[in-house]
C-alpha positions as CSV (number, residue, x, y, z in Angstrom):
1,X,-28.9,-2.0,-1.6
2,X,-25.1,-2.7,-1.5
3,X,-23.6,-3.4,-5.0
4,X,-22.1,-6.9,-4.6
5,X,-19.5,-8.2,-7.0
6,X,-20.4,-10.9,-9.5
7,X,-19.8,-14.4,-8.3
8,X,-16.2,-15.5,-9.0
9,X,-15.6,-18.6,-11.1
10,X,-14.8,-21.8,-9.2
11,X,-11.3,-21.6,-7.9
12,X,-8.7,-24.0,-9.3
13,X,-7.6,-26.4,-6.5
14,X,-3.9,-25.9,-6.7
15,X,-1.5,-26.0,-3.8
16,X,0.6,-22.9,-3.3
17,X,4.4,-23.1,-3.9
18,X,6.3,-23.6,-0.6
19,X,9.5,-21.4,-0.6
20,X,12.5,-21.3,1.6
21,X,13.7,-17.9,2.9
22,X,16.3,-17.8,0.1
23,X,13.7,-18.7,-2.5
24,X,11.4,-16.0,-1.1
25,X,14.1,-13.4,-1.5
26,X,14.7,-14.5,-5.1
27,X,11.0,-14.5,-6.0
28,X,10.6,-11.1,-4.3
29,X,13.3,-9.6,-6.5
30,X,11.7,-11.1,-9.6
31,X,8.3,-9.7,-8.7
32,X,9.8,-6.3,-7.9
33,X,11.5,-6.3,-11.3
34,X,8.1,-6.8,-12.8
35,X,6.8,-3.9,-10.8
36,X,9.4,-1.7,-12.4
37,X,8.3,-2.9,-15.8
38,X,4.7,-2.2,-14.9
39,X,5.6,1.3,-13.7
40,X,7.5,2.1,-16.9
41,X,4.5,1.0,-18.9
42,X,2.2,3.3,-16.8
43,X,4.6,6.2,-17.3
44,X,4.7,5.7,-21.1
45,X,1.0,5.2,-21.5
46,X,-0.1,7.8,-19.0
47,X,-1.9,5.2,-16.8
48,X,-3.0,6.0,-13.3
49,X,-3.0,3.4,-10.5
50,X,-4.3,3.7,-7.0
51,X,-3.6,1.0,-4.5
52,X,-5.6,1.1,-1.2
53,X,-4.0,-0.8,1.7
54,X,-6.3,-1.5,4.7
55,X,-6.4,-4.0,7.5
56,X,-6.1,-4.3,11.3
57,X,-3.2,-2.8,13.2
58,X,0.0,-4.9,12.7
59,X,-1.4,-6.6,9.6
60,X,1.7,-5.6,7.6
61,X,0.5,-2.7,5.5
62,X,3.6,-0.6,5.8
63,X,6.0,-3.5,5.3
64,X,4.2,-4.6,2.2
65,X,4.2,-1.0,0.7
66,X,7.9,-0.9,1.4
67,X,8.5,-4.0,-0.7
68,X,6.1,-2.7,-3.4
69,X,8.1,0.5,-3.7
70,X,11.6,-0.7,-3.0
71,X,12.8,-0.7,-6.6
72,X,10.3,1.7,-8.2
73,X,11.3,5.1,-9.6
74,X,10.4,7.5,-6.8
75,X,9.6,10.3,-9.3
76,X,6.5,8.3,-10.4
77,X,5.0,7.0,-7.2
78,X,3.8,8.4,-3.9
79,X,2.9,6.8,-0.6
80,X,0.0,8.6,1.2
81,X,-0.3,8.1,4.9
82,X,-2.4,11.0,6.3
83,X,-2.4,11.8,9.9
84,X,-5.2,13.2,12.1
85,X,-7.2,15.8,10.1
86,X,-6.7,19.5,11.0
87,X,-9.6,21.7,12.1
88,X,-9.7,23.1,8.5
89,X,-9.8,19.6,7.0
90,X,-12.6,18.7,9.4
91,X,-14.7,21.5,8.0
92,X,-14.2,20.2,4.4
93,X,-16.1,17.5,2.5
94,X,-14.8,14.2,4.0
95,X,-13.2,12.9,0.8
96,X,-11.6,16.2,-0.1
97,X,-8.2,15.7,1.5
98,X,-7.9,12.3,-0.1
99,X,-8.9,13.4,-3.6
100,X,-6.0,15.9,-3.7
101,X,-3.6,13.0,-3.6
102,X,-5.0,11.0,-6.5
103,X,-2.5,10.3,-9.3
104,X,-1.8,12.2,-12.4
105,X,-0.8,10.5,-15.7
106,X,2.0,8.0,-15.2
107,X,1.7,7.9,-11.4
108,X,1.1,5.2,-8.8
109,X,-0.4,6.2,-5.4
110,X,-0.3,3.8,-2.5
111,X,-2.7,4.7,0.3
112,X,-1.4,3.4,3.7
113,X,-5.0,3.6,5.1
114,X,-7.4,5.7,3.2
115,X,-10.9,7.2,3.2
116,X,-11.9,3.9,4.8
117,X,-10.8,5.4,8.1
118,X,-14.4,6.6,8.4
119,X,-15.8,3.0,8.1
120,X,-13.2,1.7,10.6
121,X,-11.5,3.7,13.4
122,X,-13.9,6.7,13.1
123,X,-16.9,4.4,13.3
124,X,-15.7,2.2,16.1
125,X,-14.1,5.0,18.3
126,X,-17.0,7.4,17.8
127,X,-15.0,10.0,15.9
128,X,-17.9,10.6,13.4
129,X,-21.6,10.8,13.8
130,X,-24.1,8.2,12.6
131,X,-25.2,10.7,9.9
132,X,-21.6,11.1,8.7
133,X,-21.1,7.4,8.7
134,X,-24.3,6.7,6.7
135,X,-23.3,9.4,4.2
136,X,-19.9,7.8,3.8
137,X,-21.5,4.4,2.9
138,X,-23.8,6.1,0.4
139,X,-21.1,8.2,-1.2
140,X,-18.0,5.9,-1.2
141,X,-19.3,3.4,-3.9
142,X,-20.4,6.3,-6.1
143,X,-17.1,8.0,-5.8
144,X,-15.1,4.9,-6.6
145,X,-17.2,4.1,-9.6
146,X,-16.5,7.7,-10.8
147,X,-12.7,7.2,-10.3
148,X,-12.8,4.0,-12.3
149,X,-14.9,5.6,-15.1
150,X,-12.3,8.4,-15.2
151,X,-9.6,5.8,-16.2
152,X,-8.0,5.2,-12.8
153,X,-7.2,1.6,-11.9
154,X,-8.3,1.2,-8.3
155,X,-7.2,-1.8,-6.4
156,X,-8.2,-2.3,-2.8
157,X,-6.6,-4.8,-0.4
158,X,-7.6,-5.9,3.0
159,X,-4.8,-7.6,4.9
160,X,-6.6,-10.2,7.0
161,X,-5.0,-11.1,10.4
162,X,-6.0,-13.7,13.0
163,X,-6.5,-12.6,16.6
164,X,-3.6,-14.8,17.7
165,X,-1.1,-13.4,15.2
166,X,-2.1,-9.9,16.0
167,X,-1.5,-10.6,19.7
168,X,1.9,-12.0,18.9
169,X,2.9,-8.9,16.8
170,X,1.6,-6.5,19.4
171,X,3.7,-8.3,22.1
172,X,6.7,-8.1,19.8
173,X,6.3,-4.4,19.3
174,X,6.1,-3.8,23.0
175,X,9.3,-5.8,23.7
176,X,11.3,-4.6,20.7
177,X,12.7,-1.0,21.0
178,X,13.0,-0.8,17.2
179,X,9.3,-1.4,16.8
180,X,7.8,0.3,19.9
181,X,7.3,3.6,17.9
182,X,4.7,1.8,15.8
183,X,2.4,1.5,18.9
184,X,0.0,4.3,19.5
185,X,-2.6,4.8,22.2
186,X,-5.2,4.3,19.6
187,X,-3.7,1.0,18.6
188,X,-3.9,-0.2,22.2
189,X,-7.5,0.9,22.5
190,X,-8.3,-1.0,19.3
191,X,-7.4,-4.2,21.0
192,X,-10.3,-3.7,23.4
193,X,-12.7,-3.3,20.4
194,X,-11.6,-6.3,18.4
195,X,-15.2,-7.5,17.7
196,X,-16.4,-4.0,17.0
197,X,-13.7,-3.6,14.3
198,X,-14.7,-7.0,12.9
199,X,-18.3,-6.0,12.6
200,X,-17.4,-2.6,11.2
201,X,-15.3,-4.3,8.5
202,X,-18.1,-6.7,7.6
203,X,-20.5,-3.8,7.1
204,X,-17.9,-1.8,5.2
205,X,-17.5,-4.8,2.8
206,X,-21.3,-5.1,2.4
207,X,-21.5,-1.6,0.9
208,X,-18.2,-1.1,-0.8
209,X,-17.2,-4.5,-2.2
210,X,-18.5,-3.4,-5.6
211,X,-18.0,-4.9,-9.0
212,X,-16.1,-1.9,-10.4
213,X,-13.7,-1.9,-7.4
214,X,-13.9,-5.1,-5.3
215,X,-12.1,-5.8,-2.1
216,X,-9.2,-8.3,-2.4
217,X,-8.5,-10.1,0.9
218,X,-4.9,-11.2,1.6
219,X,-4.1,-13.8,4.2
220,X,-1.5,-11.8,6.2
221,X,-0.7,-14.2,9.0
222,X,2.6,-14.9,7.3
223,X,4.2,-11.7,6.2
224,X,6.5,-13.1,3.5
225,X,3.7,-15.1,1.8
226,X,1.3,-12.1,2.0
227,X,3.8,-9.9,0.2
228,X,4.4,-12.3,-2.6
229,X,0.8,-13.0,-3.1
230,X,-0.3,-9.4,-3.0
231,X,2.5,-8.2,-5.4
232,X,1.7,-11.1,-7.8
233,X,-2.0,-10.2,-7.8
234,X,-1.3,-6.5,-8.3
235,X,0.8,-7.3,-11.4
236,X,-2.1,-9.3,-12.8
237,X,-4.5,-6.3,-12.4
238,X,-2.5,-4.0,-14.7
239,X,-2.3,-5.2,-18.4
240,X,1.2,-3.8,-18.8
241,X,3.6,-4.7,-21.6
242,X,7.4,-4.4,-21.9
243,X,8.6,-0.9,-22.8
244,X,11.3,-0.6,-25.5
245,X,14.5,1.0,-24.3
246,X,17.0,2.5,-26.8
247,X,20.5,1.1,-26.5
248,X,22.5,3.2,-24.0
249,X,26.1,4.0,-24.8
250,X,28.3,5.8,-22.2
251,X,30.0,8.9,-23.7
252,X,33.8,9.1,-23.5
253,X,35.0,10.7,-20.3
254,X,36.6,14.2,-20.7
255,X,40.3,13.8,-21.0
256,X,41.4,17.3,-19.9
257,X,44.0,17.3,-17.1
258,X,42.6,17.7,-13.6
259,X,44.4,17.9,-10.3
260,X,42.5,16.9,-7.2
261,X,42.8,19.2,-4.1
262,X,44.8,17.9,-1.2
263,X,43.0,15.2,0.8
264,X,43.4,17.1,4.1
265,X,41.6,20.2,2.6
266,X,38.2,18.3,2.9
267,X,36.3,17.0,5.9
268,X,36.0,13.3,5.6
269,X,33.6,11.0,7.4
270,X,35.6,8.7,9.8
271,X,36.2,5.2,8.4
272,X,34.8,3.2,11.3
273,X,33.8,0.2,9.1
274,X,35.4,-1.6,6.2
275,X,33.3,-4.4,4.6
276,X,35.1,-7.3,2.9
């Protein structure tokens, strides 16, 4: 039987804060600063954090990850967005190519889609057999429990998108040359299987929404709201504390005489812009 999470306590009926665009930007910076503090704590304590981002096409996974990582130290986080498996990878245990990307001490790994490809696109588009799919549903909860027992903090997000909003975003990508690269043939085929994907997601949740690693659903119809809500929630999932930093003093600059080479001895980038 699927391992369902324990019932959540009754939600407090509080209205969310309504923010202007300027207030959104200010709050985003505040939350990103907290993410830096959380990362510093993970580095100092040797913590390991895995964030799984799943959802329909155009749900905003990539944009949210960009905001999550914008101010982080790149030495201590990785974004994993694996492409189509190679022939060699197809011959391996399904989870093998994902496990190699799990974090070491002090690292955060963001999965832009993950092993849940098998429960979504592979299931709907027929890229795996029924036996492989059934084995995934049996193994995935056991694997995630093992990851949590090993000390990894595993947080799984599903960005929920309405049919109408997805239609609008697809249309925007088609019309906007800057976003057209985001559309693949598989994305377009997915539109024809909208209900199939919904049913696959429901079955995936039934088996993998476990107490040790539950799914957290984010209302993603409004991108800005989704980003703030998700970042705020992620911060609440890690019991981080401020890290003490010793006082930093700049050393005196070396005073020995130095003569710069002539300006025309170097190749300079043309100054086409000057910003006031």
